[in-house]
N, C-alpha and C positions, 0 to 999 in steps of 0.2 A: 868268461873268455871273450875277448873282443876280436872281431874279424878284421883283417887288413883292408885297406882301401881297395875299391874295385880297380881292376886292371884297365889298361887302355883298350878302347874298342878297336879291334883289328879289322872290322868290316867297314869298308868305305862305301860299299854299295850292297844293298840287300832288298829283296822283295818283302814288303811289310804286310800286305794283305791282297787278296784276290777276291773279286766279286763277279757277278754275272755281267757287270758293266765295264770292268777293266781291272787294272792292278795299280797298287801304290808302291812306289819305290822310295827308299831313303838312300840318297847319294850324297856323301860328304856333308851330312847334317841337314840337307834340304829334301823336302818331300815333293814327289812328282806323281801325278795321276796319268796313266796311259789308258785311255778309253779304247775298248775293242773296236769301235767304229773308226778310230784313227790308226790303231795298231792291230790289225786283224790276225796277225801271226800268233797271238797269244790266246785267242778265243777258244780254240779246240785243242790246245796243247796240254800235255800231261803236266800235273802239278810239279813233279820232280824236275821236269825240263825247264819250267818257268823259274823255279827257285835256284836253278843252277846258273847263277849270274856271276860274271867276272867284270871287274873294273880294270881295264888295261891302260897303262900310261897316264892314269889320273883323269882321262877325258873320254874314254871309249868303253861303252857298255857292250858286253858280248855274252850271248846265250849260246854256248857251243852245241848243245843238243838240238837247238832249233835253227841254227845257222842264221841268227839274227844279230845285227850290229847296229848300234845307235851312238851317235856322238852326243855327249852331254850338252853341248851347246845347242843342239836341236831341241832339247827339252827345255832349256832355259829361255830360248827365244824362238818358239815354233813358227812365228810369222816370217822369219827369215829363211826357214827351211820347209817349204811346202812339201807335204808328203804325197808323192806321186809314184805310182808303181807301173810296171809294164807287166801285163798279165799274159802268161804263156797259155794259149788256148788249148794246147795238147794236154796240159795238166788237168784242165777243167774237163775235157772230153774223157780222160782216163779216170775221172772221179777222185784224183789226188787233191784237188782244190774244189771245195763246194762253192764258196763265194768269197770275194774280197771287196772291200770298199776303201776308197781313199779318204782323205780328210774332207770333212763336210765342205761343200762349196767347190771342190776341186774335181776335175774329171781325170780318169786314168789316161795314160798314153796309149794310143792304139797302134 
């Protein structure tokens, strides 16, 4: 018996691997590495939340369980989109956020 040809891949964005240094995404046939130093939201997240990834409108990566959104263009050309965040000190004081770091060489907004 011969099996039929494999079906069309319906996943246009998926998490391929997670390590202690970051995660690998496969989006529209291209692989991207998101280091925890640059994308700290994923470092302490539960695996199920990281794997729950949606590609919206073909350009918008969305992790609904983490409330994280990234434009695909920012992964393709990160030099055009410096990663800068504004840290809410009340969350740090409450212990909700242990530590965050911006992209290497960049300083957070105060």
